[in-house]
C-alpha positions as CSV (number, residue, x, y, z in Angstrom):
1,M,-19.0,-41.6,17.5
2,T,-15.8,-41.8,15.6
3,T,-16.0,-40.8,11.9
4,T,-13.9,-43.1,9.7
5,I,-12.5,-42.4,6.3
6,A,-14.8,-44.9,4.8
7,S,-17.8,-43.1,6.2
8,R,-16.7,-39.9,4.6
9,R,-16.4,-41.2,1.2
10,P,-19.1,-39.8,-1.1
11,S,-21.6,-42.0,-2.8
12,H,-22.2,-41.9,-6.5
13,R,-25.1,-39.5,-5.8
14,G,-22.8,-37.4,-3.7
15,Q,-20.1,-37.4,-6.4
16,D,-22.7,-36.0,-8.9
17,S,-23.7,-33.3,-6.4
18,R,-20.1,-32.5,-5.7
19,S,-19.3,-32.2,-9.4
20,Q,-22.3,-29.9,-10.0
21,R,-21.3,-27.8,-7.0
22,L,-17.7,-27.4,-8.2
23,L,-19.0,-26.6,-11.7
24,L,-21.2,-23.9,-10.3
25,L,-18.4,-22.4,-8.1
26,G,-16.0,-22.2,-11.1
27,S,-18.5,-21.1,-13.7
28,V,-18.4,-17.4,-12.7
29,G,-14.6,-17.3,-13.0
30,F,-14.7,-19.2,-16.3
31,V,-17.1,-16.7,-17.8
32,V,-15.0,-13.8,-16.5
33,G,-11.8,-15.3,-17.8
34,V,-13.3,-15.9,-21.3
35,L,-14.6,-12.3,-21.5
36,V,-11.1,-11.0,-20.5
37,C,-9.3,-13.1,-23.1
38,L,-11.9,-13.0,-25.9
39,P,-10.0,-10.6,-28.2
40,W,-6.8,-12.7,-27.8
41,F,-8.0,-16.2,-28.7
42,G,-5.9,-17.5,-31.6
43,R,-4.5,-14.2,-32.7
44,G,-0.9,-14.3,-31.5
45,W,1.2,-14.0,-28.4
46,V,-0.1,-12.0,-25.4
47,I,2.9,-10.2,-23.9
48,F,2.6,-8.5,-20.6
49,L,5.0,-6.2,-18.8
50,D,6.4,-8.9,-16.4
51,W,5.0,-12.0,-18.1
52,V,6.3,-12.8,-21.5
53,P,5.8,-16.1,-23.4
54,A,8.8,-18.3,-23.9
55,P,8.3,-20.1,-27.3
56,R,12.0,-21.2,-27.4
57,G,13.1,-21.0,-23.8
58,A,14.2,-24.0,-21.8
59,I,11.6,-25.8,-19.7
60,L,14.1,-25.9,-16.8
61,P,16.5,-22.9,-17.2
62,N,19.4,-22.5,-14.8
63,Q,17.7,-19.5,-13.2
64,M,14.9,-21.6,-12.0
65,F,17.4,-23.5,-9.8
66,G,18.9,-20.4,-8.3
67,L,21.9,-20.2,-10.6
68,S,22.8,-17.1,-12.6
69,G,20.9,-14.9,-10.3
70,G,17.6,-16.8,-10.6
71,L,14.9,-16.9,-8.0
72,I,14.3,-20.5,-7.0
73,A,11.1,-19.6,-5.2
74,A,9.6,-19.4,-8.7
75,L,10.4,-23.1,-9.4
76,P,6.8,-24.6,-9.2
77,L,4.9,-22.0,-11.0
78,G,7.8,-21.3,-13.4
79,L,7.8,-24.9,-14.4
80,L,4.1,-24.8,-15.2
81,D,4.5,-21.6,-17.2
82,T,7.4,-22.9,-19.4
83,T,5.8,-26.3,-19.9
84,L,2.5,-24.7,-21.1
85,S,4.4,-22.5,-23.5
86,H,6.1,-25.5,-25.0
87,F,3.0,-27.6,-25.5
88,V,0.2,-25.1,-26.3
89,G,2.3,-22.2,-27.6
90,A,0.6,-18.8,-27.9
91,W,-2.4,-20.2,-26.0
92,A,-0.4,-20.6,-22.8
93,N,-1.2,-17.2,-21.3
94,E,-5.0,-17.5,-22.0
95,V,-5.1,-20.9,-20.4
96,E,-3.4,-19.7,-17.3
97,I,-5.5,-16.5,-17.1
98,I,-8.8,-18.5,-17.3
99,A,-7.4,-21.0,-14.8
100,F,-6.7,-18.1,-12.4
101,F,-10.2,-16.8,-12.6
102,V,-11.7,-20.3,-12.2
103,V,-9.5,-21.0,-9.1
104,A,-10.3,-17.5,-7.7
105,S,-14.0,-17.9,-8.0
106,M,-13.9,-21.4,-6.5
107,G,-11.8,-20.3,-3.6
108,I,-13.8,-17.3,-2.6
109,G,-17.1,-19.2,-3.3
110,R,-16.0,-22.0,-0.9
111,L,-15.0,-19.5,1.7
112,V,-18.1,-17.4,1.6
113,D,-20.2,-20.6,1.6
114,T,-18.4,-22.1,4.5
115,T,-18.7,-18.9,6.6
116,A,-22.5,-18.7,6.1
117,I,-24.3,-17.8,9.3
118,G,-27.9,-18.8,9.2
119,S,-28.4,-17.8,5.6
120,Q,-31.2,-18.8,3.3
121,A,-30.3,-17.7,-0.2
122,G,-26.8,-19.0,-0.2
123,W,-26.2,-18.8,-3.9
124,I,-26.6,-15.0,-3.9
125,K,-23.6,-14.3,-1.6
126,V,-21.5,-16.8,-3.5
127,I,-22.1,-15.3,-6.9
128,V,-21.7,-11.7,-5.6
129,A,-18.5,-12.5,-3.7
130,E,-17.1,-14.4,-6.8
131,I,-17.8,-11.5,-9.2
132,F,-16.2,-8.9,-7.0
133,F,-13.2,-11.1,-6.1
134,C,-12.5,-11.6,-9.8
135,V,-13.4,-8.1,-11.0
136,N,-11.8,-5.3,-9.1
137,P,-8.9,-2.8,-9.5
138,F,-6.4,-5.0,-7.7
139,V,-6.9,-7.8,-10.2
140,F,-6.8,-5.4,-13.1
141,D,-3.4,-3.9,-12.1
142,R,-1.7,-7.2,-11.4
143,L,-3.0,-8.8,-14.6
144,Y,-2.1,-5.8,-16.7
145,V,1.6,-6.1,-15.7
146,G,1.4,-9.9,-15.8
147,Q,2.2,-10.8,-12.2
148,I,0.7,-14.3,-12.7
149,G,2.4,-15.7,-9.6
150,I,0.8,-13.0,-7.4
151,L,-2.6,-13.6,-9.0
152,F,-2.5,-17.4,-8.5
153,G,-1.6,-16.8,-4.9
154,Y,-4.5,-14.3,-4.6
155,A,-6.8,-17.0,-6.1
156,I,-5.6,-19.6,-3.6
157,L,-5.6,-17.3,-0.6
158,P,-9.3,-18.0,0.2
159,F,-8.6,-21.7,0.5
160,G,-5.9,-21.0,3.1
161,V,-8.2,-18.6,5.0
162,R,-11.0,-21.1,5.0
163,A,-8.6,-23.8,6.4
164,L,-7.5,-21.4,9.0
165,I,-11.1,-20.6,10.1
166,E,-11.9,-24.3,10.3
167,A,-8.7,-25.1,12.3
168,R,-9.7,-22.9,15.3
169,D,-11.7,-25.7,16.8
170,G,-10.1,-28.6,14.9
171,G,-7.4,-31.1,15.5
172,W,-3.7,-31.2,14.6
173,G,-4.7,-32.4,11.1
174,E,-6.5,-29.1,10.5
175,W,-3.5,-27.1,11.5
176,L,-1.3,-29.2,9.2
177,R,-3.7,-28.4,6.4
178,V,-3.2,-24.7,7.1
179,G,0.6,-25.2,6.9
180,L,0.2,-27.0,3.6
181,W,-1.9,-24.2,2.1
182,W,0.8,-21.8,3.2
183,V,3.3,-23.9,1.3
184,V,1.1,-23.8,-1.9
185,L,0.8,-20.0,-1.5
186,I,4.6,-19.5,-1.1
187,S,5.1,-21.7,-4.2
188,C,3.2,-19.1,-6.2
189,A,5.3,-16.1,-4.8
190,P,7.5,-15.7,-1.8
191,H,5.6,-12.6,-0.7
192,F,2.9,-14.9,0.7
193,V,5.2,-15.7,3.6
194,W,4.1,-12.4,5.0
195,I,0.7,-11.9,3.3
196,F,-0.7,-15.1,4.8
197,A,1.2,-14.5,8.0
198,L,-1.3,-11.7,8.9
199,P,-4.4,-13.8,9.1
200,V,-2.5,-16.6,10.9
201,A,-1.1,-14.1,13.4
202,V,-4.6,-12.6,13.9
203,V,-6.0,-16.0,14.7
204,G,-3.2,-16.6,17.1
205,L,-3.6,-13.3,18.9
206,M,-7.4,-13.7,19.1
207,N,-7.0,-17.1,20.8
208,L,-3.9,-16.3,22.8
209,L,-5.3,-18.1,25.9
210,Q,-6.1,-21.3,24.0
211,R,-3.0,-23.4,24.1
212,R,-4.1,-25.7,21.3
213,V,-4.7,-22.8,18.9
214,V,-1.3,-21.2,19.7
215,L,0.5,-24.5,19.2
216,G,-1.5,-25.1,16.0
217,V,-0.4,-21.7,14.6
218,G,3.2,-22.7,15.5
219,L,2.7,-26.1,13.7
220,S,1.4,-24.5,10.5
221,A,4.3,-22.0,10.5
222,L,6.8,-24.8,11.0
223,V,5.3,-26.9,8.2
224,A,5.5,-23.9,5.9
225,F,9.1,-23.1,6.9
226,L,10.3,-26.7,6.4
227,A,8.6,-27.3,3.1
228,T,9.9,-24.1,1.6
229,S,13.3,-24.2,3.1
230,Y,14.8,-24.5,-0.4
231,V,14.2,-20.7,-0.7
232,L,16.5,-20.2,2.2
233,V,19.0,-23.0,1.8
234,A,19.6,-22.8,-2.0
235,G,19.0,-19.1,-2.1
236,G,21.6,-18.4,0.4
237,I,24.3,-20.3,-1.5
238,G,25.0,-17.9,-4.3
239,G,26.5,-14.5,-4.2
240,V,24.1,-13.1,-6.8
241,G,21.0,-11.3,-5.7
242,L,19.2,-8.0,-5.5
243,R,20.3,-4.9,-3.8
244,I,17.3,-3.8,-1.8
245,G,17.4,-0.7,0.4
246,L,15.4,2.4,1.3
247,K,15.6,3.7,-2.2
248,N,13.6,0.6,-3.3
249,L,11.1,1.2,-0.6
250,E,10.6,4.8,-1.9
251,A,10.5,3.7,-5.6
252,F,7.9,1.0,-5.0
253,R,5.7,2.9,-2.5
254,T,2.0,2.8,-2.8
255,M,0.6,5.6,-4.9
256,S,-1.8,8.2,-3.6
257,D,-4.8,9.5,-5.6
258,P,-4.1,13.2,-6.7
259,Q,-7.5,14.3,-5.4
260,M,-8.6,11.7,-2.8
261,G,-5.2,10.9,-1.1
262,L,-3.6,7.7,0.0
263,V,-6.3,6.3,2.3
264,V,-9.1,6.5,-0.2
265,N,-6.9,5.1,-2.9
266,V,-6.0,2.1,-0.9
267,A,-9.6,1.6,0.3
268,G,-10.5,1.6,-3.4
269,L,-8.0,-1.2,-4.1
270,Y,-5.8,1.2,-6.1
271,G,-2.3,2.4,-5.5
272,F,-0.1,0.1,-7.7
273,W,3.2,2.0,-8.0
274,R,3.8,1.6,-11.8
275,L,2.0,4.0,-14.0
276,G,0.9,3.0,-17.5
277,P,-2.6,1.7,-18.2
278,T,-5.8,3.7,-18.2
279,L,-7.5,2.9,-14.9
280,A,-11.3,2.6,-14.3
281,K,-11.3,5.5,-11.9
282,Q,-9.8,7.7,-14.6
283,V,-12.8,7.1,-16.9
284,I,-15.6,6.8,-14.3
285,T,-16.9,10.1,-13.0
286,G,-17.5,10.0,-9.3
287,W,-15.8,6.7,-8.7
288,P,-15.6,7.5,-4.9
289,I,-19.4,7.4,-4.9
290,L,-19.4,3.8,-6.2
291,L,-16.7,3.0,-3.6
292,L,-18.9,4.4,-0.9
293,L,-21.9,2.4,-2.0
294,L,-19.7,-0.8,-1.9
295,L,-18.3,0.1,1.5
296,L,-21.8,0.7,2.9
297,V,-23.0,-2.8,1.7
298,V,-19.8,-4.4,3.0
299,G,-20.2,-2.8,6.4
300,Y,-23.9,-3.8,6.5
301,G,-23.0,-7.3,5.7
302,Y,-20.5,-7.6,8.5
303,V,-22.8,-6.0,11.1
304,H,-25.7,-8.1,10.0
305,S,-23.6,-11.3,10.2
306,Y,-22.2,-10.4,13.6
307,R,-25.7,-9.9,15.0
308,R,-26.9,-13.1,13.3
309,A,-24.0,-15.0,15.0
310,K,-25.4,-14.2,18.4
311,G,-24.8,-17.1,20.7
312,S,-21.8,-18.5,18.8
313,S,-18.5,-17.1,19.9
314,L,-16.7,-18.9,17.0
315,D,-18.9,-17.3,14.4
316,R,-18.5,-13.9,15.9
317,Q,-14.8,-14.4,16.1
318,M,-14.8,-15.3,12.4
319,V,-16.6,-12.1,11.5
320,V,-14.1,-10.0,13.5
321,L,-11.2,-12.0,12.0
322,L,-12.3,-11.2,8.4
323,V,-12.7,-7.5,9.3
324,V,-9.3,-7.2,11.1
325,V,-7.6,-9.0,8.2
326,G,-9.1,-6.5,5.7
327,V,-8.2,-3.5,7.8
328,G,-4.7,-4.9,8.6
329,G,-4.1,-5.5,4.9
330,A,-5.1,-2.0,4.1
331,I,-2.7,-0.6,6.7
332,L,0.2,-2.8,5.5
333,A,-0.6,-1.8,1.9
334,M,0.2,1.8,2.8
335,G,3.7,0.6,3.8
336,S,6.0,3.2,5.2
337,Q,3.3,5.9,4.6
338,G,0.7,4.3,6.8
339,P,-0.2,5.0,10.5
340,F,2.4,2.3,11.4
341,G,4.9,3.3,8.8
342,W,7.7,3.5,11.3
343,L,7.1,-0.2,12.2
344,F,6.9,-1.2,8.5
345,T,10.2,0.6,7.8
346,W,11.9,-1.0,10.8
347,M,10.8,-4.5,9.7
348,Y,11.9,-3.8,6.2
349,L,15.4,-2.9,7.4
350,H,15.8,-5.5,10.2
351,V,13.4,-8.5,9.9
352,P,15.0,-11.2,7.6
353,Y,13.3,-11.4,4.2
354,F,10.7,-8.8,5.0
355,N,12.4,-6.6,2.4
356,I,10.7,-8.7,-0.3
357,M,7.6,-6.6,0.6
358,R,9.3,-3.5,-0.8
359,E,6.1,-3.1,-2.9
360,P,3.6,-3.1,0.0
361,E,0.4,-2.7,-2.1
362,K,0.4,-6.5,-2.5
363,F,-1.2,-6.6,1.0
364,S,-4.3,-5.0,-0.6
365,M,-5.4,-8.5,-1.7
366,L,-6.4,-9.2,2.0
367,L,-8.7,-6.1,1.8
368,A,-10.1,-7.4,-1.5
369,L,-10.9,-10.7,0.1
370,S,-12.5,-9.0,3.1
371,Y,-14.6,-6.9,0.8
372,A,-15.8,-9.9,-1.2
373,I,-17.0,-11.7,1.8
374,G,-18.7,-8.6,3.3
375,L,-20.2,-7.7,0.0
376,G,-21.7,-11.2,-0.4
377,W,-23.1,-11.1,3.0
378,G,-24.5,-7.6,2.6
379,V,-26.2,-8.2,-0.7
380,E,-27.7,-11.5,0.6
381,A,-29.0,-9.7,3.7
382,L,-30.6,-6.9,1.6
383,Y,-32.1,-9.5,-0.7
384,E,-33.6,-11.4,2.2
385,N,-35.0,-8.2,3.8
386,A,-36.5,-6.9,0.5
387,Q,-40.3,-7.2,0.3
388,G,-41.7,-8.6,-2.9
389,R,-40.2,-10.2,-6.0
390,A,-39.5,-6.9,-7.8
391,A,-37.6,-5.5,-4.8
392,K,-35.5,-8.6,-4.5
393,I,-34.6,-8.5,-8.2
394,S,-33.8,-4.8,-7.9
395,V,-31.3,-5.5,-5.1
396,L,-29.5,-8.0,-7.3
397,V,-29.5,-5.9,-10.4
398,V,-28.2,-2.8,-8.6
399,A,-25.5,-4.8,-6.8
400,L,-24.2,-6.3,-10.0
401,V,-24.3,-3.0,-11.9
402,V,-22.3,-1.2,-9.1
403,I,-19.7,-4.0,-8.9
404,L,-19.2,-4.2,-12.7
405,A,-19.3,-0.4,-13.0
406,Y,-16.5,-0.1,-10.5
407,E,-14.1,-2.1,-12.7
408,P,-15.3,-2.2,-16.3
409,L,-11.9,-2.1,-18.0
410,L,-10.9,-5.7,-17.1
411,F,-12.9,-7.3,-19.9
412,L,-12.1,-7.6,-23.6
413,G,-8.3,-7.6,-23.4
414,L,-8.1,-5.3,-20.3
415,G,-10.3,-2.7,-22.0
416,G,-8.5,-3.0,-25.4
417,Q,-5.2,-1.8,-23.9
418,I,-3.2,-5.0,-24.6
419,K,-3.1,-6.4,-28.1
420,T,-1.7,-9.7,-29.3
421,S,1.8,-9.6,-30.9
422,H,3.7,-11.6,-33.5
423,Y,7.5,-12.0,-33.3
424,P,9.1,-10.8,-36.6
425,S,10.1,-13.5,-39.0
426,S,13.7,-12.3,-38.7
427,W,13.8,-13.4,-35.1
428,Y,13.0,-16.9,-36.1
429,V,15.7,-16.7,-38.8
430,A,18.3,-15.4,-36.3
431,N,17.4,-18.2,-33.8
432,R,17.9,-20.9,-36.5
433,L,21.2,-19.2,-37.5
434,M,22.6,-19.3,-34.0
435,G,21.2,-22.7,-33.4
436,T,21.6,-24.5,-30.0
437,G,24.6,-25.9,-28.1
438,G,27.4,-24.3,-26.1
439,G,27.9,-20.6,-26.0
440,R,25.6,-17.8,-24.9
441,V,23.9,-14.9,-26.6
442,L,24.4,-11.3,-25.3
443,A,21.3,-9.3,-26.1
444,F,21.4,-5.5,-26.7
445,P,20.0,-3.0,-25.9
446,W,21.0,-3.6,-22.3
447,H,17.7,-3.0,-20.6
448,Q,15.5,-5.1,-18.4
449,Y,12.4,-3.5,-20.0
450,L,12.0,-2.5,-23.6
451,S,9.4,-1.3,-26.0
452,Y,9.1,-3.1,-29.4
453,P,7.4,-2.2,-32.6
454,F,5.5,-5.5,-32.6
455,T,4.2,-4.9,-29.1
456,Q,2.7,-1.6,-30.3
457,N,5.6,0.1,-28.5
458,R,4.3,-1.0,-25.2
459,V,7.0,-1.6,-22.6
460,V,7.5,-5.2,-21.7
461,A,10.2,-7.3,-20.1
462,N,13.2,-8.1,-22.4
463,L,12.0,-10.8,-24.8
464,S,15.3,-12.3,-25.7
465,P,15.8,-14.8,-22.9
466,G,12.5,-16.5,-23.6
467,F,12.8,-16.5,-27.4
468,F,16.3,-17.6,-28.4
469,S,17.2,-21.3,-27.9
470,R,20.7,-20.5,-26.5
471,P,21.2,-19.2,-23.0
472,V,20.8,-15.4,-23.1
473,I,22.5,-12.7,-21.1
474,S,20.2,-9.6,-21.0
475,G,19.9,-6.4,-19.1
476,D,18.8,-6.4,-15.5
477,N,18.8,-2.6,-15.0
478,V,15.3,-1.5,-14.0
479,Q,16.2,2.1,-14.6
480,L,13.9,3.6,-12.0
481,P,14.6,7.0,-10.5
482,N,17.6,6.7,-8.2
483,I,17.7,2.9,-8.9
484,P,19.4,2.3,-12.3
485,T,19.8,-1.4,-11.3
486,S,19.0,-3.7,-8.4
487,A,21.5,-6.3,-9.4
488,T,24.6,-7.1,-7.3
489,S,26.1,-9.4,-10.0
490,R,29.7,-8.4,-11.0
491,E,28.9,-9.9,-14.4
492,S,26.1,-7.4,-15.0
493,R,28.1,-4.4,-13.7
494,F,31.0,-5.4,-15.9
495,I,28.8,-5.6,-19.0
496,Q,27.4,-2.2,-18.3
497,Y,31.0,-0.8,-18.0
498,A,32.0,-2.5,-21.2
499,I,29.0,-1.0,-23.0
500,D,29.8,2.5,-21.7
501,N,33.4,2.2,-23.0
502,G,32.8,0.0,-26.0
503,S,33.8,2.7,-28.5
504,Q,37.3,2.8,-26.9
505,T,38.3,-0.6,-28.1
506,H,38.2,-2.6,-31.3
507,Y,38.3,-6.0,-29.5
508,F,35.0,-6.0,-27.6
509,G,34.6,-9.7,-28.3
510,S,37.7,-10.5,-26.2
511,L,36.0,-8.7,-23.3
512,L,33.2,-11.2,-23.6
513,T,35.3,-14.4,-23.9
514,P,35.2,-15.2,-20.2
515,L,31.4,-14.9,-20.3
516,G,31.1,-17.6,-22.9
517,V,29.4,-15.3,-25.4
518,K,29.3,-16.8,-28.9
519,Y,26.8,-14.3,-30.4
520,V,25.8,-10.7,-29.9
521,V,22.2,-9.8,-30.9
522,L,21.3,-6.1,-31.3
523,E,17.6,-5.6,-31.5
524,K,16.6,-2.5,-33.3
525,T,14.5,-0.8,-30.7
526,V,14.7,2.1,-28.3
527,D,18.3,3.3,-28.1
528,W,19.9,0.7,-30.4
529,R,21.7,3.3,-32.4
530,L,23.9,4.0,-29.5
531,Y,25.5,0.6,-30.1
532,G,26.9,1.5,-33.5
533,W,30.4,0.9,-32.2
534,L,29.7,-2.9,-32.5
535,H,30.2,-2.6,-36.2
536,T,33.8,-1.4,-35.7
537,Q,34.9,-4.4,-33.6
538,R,37.6,-6.5,-35.3
539,D,36.7,-9.7,-33.4
540,L,32.9,-9.4,-34.1
541,T,31.6,-10.6,-37.5
542,E,28.2,-9.5,-38.7
543,V,26.3,-12.6,-39.9
544,M,22.8,-11.1,-40.2
545,N,21.3,-7.7,-40.5
546,S,17.5,-7.3,-40.9
547,R,14.9,-4.6,-40.2
548,S,14.5,-5.8,-36.6
549,L,17.9,-7.0,-35.4
550,V,21.6,-7.5,-36.2
551,V,23.5,-10.7,-35.2
552,F,27.3,-10.7,-34.7
553,R,29.5,-13.8,-34.2
554,N,32.2,-13.5,-31.5
555,D,35.4,-14.7,-33.1
556,A,37.1,-14.5,-29.7
557,Y,34.8,-17.2,-28.3
558,R,36.7,-20.1,-26.8
559,G,33.9,-22.3,-25.6
560,V,32.0,-22.7,-22.3
561,A,35.4,-23.3,-20.7
562,Y,38.8,-22.2,-21.8
563,R,42.4,-23.0,-20.8
564,S,45.2,-20.5,-20.1
565,S,48.8,-20.9,-19.1
566,A,49.0,-17.4,-17.7
567,A,47.0,-15.4,-15.1
568,V,47.5,-11.7,-14.2
569,T,45.9,-9.4,-11.7
570,V,45.2,-5.7,-12.6
571,P,44.0,-2.8,-10.5
572,S,40.5,-2.3,-12.2
573,W,38.3,-2.8,-15.2
574,G,40.1,0.2,-16.8
575,S,43.3,-1.9,-17.1
576,L,41.2,-4.7,-18.6
577,L,40.0,-2.2,-21.2
578,A,43.6,-1.1,-21.9
579,L,44.6,-4.7,-22.5
580,S,41.7,-5.2,-24.9
581,Q,42.9,-2.2,-26.9
582,Q,46.1,-4.2,-27.6
583,N,44.2,-7.5,-28.2
584,L,46.0,-9.1,-25.3
585,L,43.0,-10.5,-23.4
586,T,43.1,-13.7,-25.5
587,R,46.3,-14.7,-23.8
588,A,45.4,-15.0,-20.1
589,I,42.8,-15.0,-17.4
590,V,42.5,-11.7,-15.6
591,Q,41.5,-10.8,-12.0
592,V,41.1,-7.3,-10.6
593,H,41.8,-5.8,-7.2
594,H,38.7,-3.6,-7.5
595,A,35.7,-4.2,-9.7
596,V,35.4,-0.5,-10.6
597,A,36.1,1.6,-13.7
598,G,39.5,2.9,-12.8
599,S,42.2,4.4,-15.2
600,V,42.5,2.9,-18.7
601,V,46.1,1.9,-18.4
602,A,48.0,-1.3,-18.0
603,S,51.4,-1.8,-16.5
604,A,54.4,-2.6,-18.7
605,Q,55.0,-5.8,-16.7
606,V,51.5,-7.1,-17.3
607,I,51.7,-6.2,-21.0
608,T,55.1,-8.1,-21.3
609,T,53.7,-11.1,-19.5
610,L,50.7,-11.4,-21.8
611,K,52.8,-10.8,-25.0
612,D,55.0,-13.7,-24.0
613,A,52.1,-16.0,-23.1
614,P,50.5,-18.4,-25.7
615,P,46.9,-17.7,-26.7
616,I,44.2,-19.3,-24.6
617,G,42.5,-22.4,-26.0
618,M,39.3,-24.3,-25.5
619,G,39.1,-26.0,-22.2
620,E,38.9,-29.8,-22.5
621,V,35.9,-30.3,-20.2
622,V,32.7,-32.4,-20.4
623,N,29.6,-30.8,-18.9
624,S,27.9,-33.8,-17.1
625,S,25.2,-31.7,-15.4
626,R,24.1,-28.1,-14.7
627,T,26.9,-27.8,-12.0
628,D,29.4,-30.6,-12.8
629,Y,32.3,-30.5,-15.3
630,R,34.9,-33.2,-15.8
631,V,38.3,-31.6,-16.7
632,L,40.0,-34.0,-19.0
633,K,43.5,-32.5,-19.0
634,G,45.5,-31.0,-16.2
635,G,47.9,-28.0,-16.1
636,G,47.6,-24.2,-16.2
637,W,44.3,-22.5,-15.5
638,I,40.7,-23.4,-16.4
639,A,37.9,-20.9,-16.6
640,L,34.2,-21.4,-17.0
641,E,31.4,-19.2,-18.4
642,N,29.4,-19.6,-15.2
643,S,28.9,-16.7,-12.9
644,Y,31.1,-16.9,-9.8
645,E,29.2,-17.9,-6.7
646,P,30.7,-19.3,-3.5
647,G,30.7,-23.0,-3.6
648,W,32.4,-23.7,-7.0
649,Q,35.2,-26.1,-6.5
650,L,37.8,-28.0,-8.6
651,S,38.7,-31.2,-6.8
652,R,37.6,-29.5,-3.6
653,R,39.7,-26.4,-4.2
654,P,37.6,-23.2,-4.2
655,G,37.3,-21.2,-7.4
656,L,38.4,-17.6,-8.0
657,Q,36.3,-14.7,-9.3
658,L,37.6,-13.2,-12.6
659,A,37.4,-9.6,-13.5
660,E,34.3,-10.2,-15.6
661,G,32.5,-12.0,-12.8
662,T,33.0,-15.6,-13.9
663,V,34.8,-18.4,-12.2
664,A,38.3,-19.9,-12.7
665,F,40.5,-22.5,-11.1
666,R,44.2,-23.2,-10.9
667,N,44.4,-26.6,-12.5
668,L,46.9,-29.2,-11.3
669,S,48.8,-31.6,-13.4
670,T,46.0,-34.2,-13.3
671,P,42.4,-34.2,-14.5
672,G,39.7,-33.3,-12.0
673,T,36.1,-32.5,-11.5
674,V,34.5,-29.0,-11.2
675,T,31.4,-29.0,-9.0
676,F,29.1,-26.4,-7.4
677,G,29.9,-27.7,-3.9
678,K,26.5,-27.1,-2.3
679,A,24.5,-27.7,-5.5
680,R,23.5,-31.2,-4.5
681,L,22.2,-30.0,-1.2
682,A,20.3,-27.1,-2.9
683,E,18.9,-29.3,-5.7
684,G,18.0,-32.0,-3.2
685,V,16.1,-29.6,-1.0
686,E,14.5,-28.1,-4.1
687,V,13.3,-31.5,-5.2
688,F,12.1,-32.4,-1.7
689,A,10.3,-29.1,-1.4
690,F,8.7,-29.4,-4.9
691,A,7.5,-32.9,-4.0
692,V,6.0,-31.5,-0.8
693,V,4.2,-28.8,-2.8
694,V,2.7,-31.4,-5.1
695,A,1.8,-33.6,-2.1
696,A,0.3,-30.5,-0.4
697,V,-1.9,-29.7,-3.4
698,A,-3.0,-33.3,-3.7
699,A,-3.8,-33.5,0.0
700,V,-5.8,-30.3,0.2
701,V,-7.7,-31.1,-3.1
702,A,-8.5,-34.6,-1.7
703,E,-9.7,-33.0,1.5
704,E,-11.9,-30.6,-0.4
705,R,-13.4,-33.5,-2.4
706,L,-14.1,-35.5,0.8
707,K,-15.8,-32.5,2.5
708,L,-17.9,-31.7,-0.5
709,G,-18.8,-35.3,-0.8
710,G,-19.6,-35.5,2.9
711,K,-21.9,-32.5,2.6
712,S,-23.7,-34.1,-0.3
713,D,-24.3,-37.3,1.6
714,D,-25.6,-35.4,4.6
715,A,-28.0,-33.6,2.3
């Protein structure tokens, strides 16, 4: 008999049952989220290492669209983050954290419930799986550093795995649903291209002789590729990116435990590369014993379920699938140090885009998922086999105590290790002073990560870009051993050169003119005293000096675009510095043969040319969009503050890269239009992909509602 859509619609009774079921599935996560955030409620901003609130930042900054070195893969979740910050302020992080735990508990609860094999006390395995999936060392590590995209992907992963399990004997619609879940995962973080690829590949290999399954795997991969093609299309347009090589693989490698080694550390869901917080295993004596108890129950759960699945090849295959995914995730989490480290290294160097997995411990989330399912099954089996009410209650109590004892530091503000923060009042004063409009802010000290007095000297990502209303240029130097920076942007490298040699000139502001820098902000933290030479610059005027920061106005600023009648080419940045010493950079645009330090000397011919040239002036342009400018007057040269990326054009003529890393054009005698040539393609693909993500979320949510409603009707 054919099942119609109408027949699958839930009745009012079914809707009530569905709502109650969803409430039950999400309640564990809600309670965990509230207990985690309890010390933070209403007490200020919660600032993490990689996740900082943006009280003044733009809802749609250029970086979100791949410009200025941004990662367009972060568009969907980034939009959610900035929008929440604007509308709920300091509560944004708490809202997202609680939402993560609710989604995670619902996801793993639905998965473990769907994969039930002849169970009786279904609620036990659901609650046990939800608690462990929400409360474990992997979640602690990722939340402590604020990797909210990874965490939301982790929360959604069970939905994708569930769809994959159901698709094995389903139709093309089921495989389409797998592809849509893959899209949702990638919209959280691009790493899920590879993380979710493992369970998909395992299903394909286990059903290699079934043509429909193999084609279904191909269909889901194709859907995911097409819907997220904006990452490839738009991301491949610019010349700004990250330098990722073997040094990165070494720096971000999974950590071993000093006593127990790498394998036990990964098995325990530890191994995050960055040191910092106090971990549960550092305060729990004999943590490997707790891990062993958990592993025994997990193993018992899988063995018991495999035996119970006797007579059903699909159920047995599902059990094997979940075990293989967990073991495979553990092996991949070891990265280049694992038993297949040579293969991981080869893929890192040669497989396109696999180098985004430079930090392989992210694969541990597959192990956590496998543990949660096995643990739920195991505790349920022990409960069913226990004789008497007291024995059954003892099983539940011991199981919950062991799980919570294994990761007790997640609660109450991650064990009290992260306190709320309040931005100094002088930051708000400085922001009002600088205002909004054209012109950027250059933030010093030049570091990607800083410690601030108001974050209890805890190291966090640079706060300037999210706080100040104007666009901010801030440090992108991660300063890890052997990796001072991962950036390939000439703009960033030039600023670092200018900082290193700032004391050799009195016209530092003129070096910043092509970058469109109107203000320089020096925050009084870490090594800020090394920037004392800023006070000796003749083209920088101090307009504010407080206990927490200093603000300078750049008197050499000429607008977001400036016009010049002269252009010169010099050997290196050293010649540029020599010209700034004579205050000649305000008379021409400058290119370099080699973007390196070089000798601090300029030729007599260049000096004569610049002395005879009139000063540069503001460019008569109108910014009509993020990537379109109308040039109102022809003649000479026109330069923009935008970072140079292939694709910038003036009336279809390509732009040139200036010494500082920005873009300029030889302007003809007539007005013209400056465009980012491939921007419309990139933005169009982004909009299409974002629409697909929204449609995918709506489709899979509707499917879940129908299935839950259908189950309620059947009951």
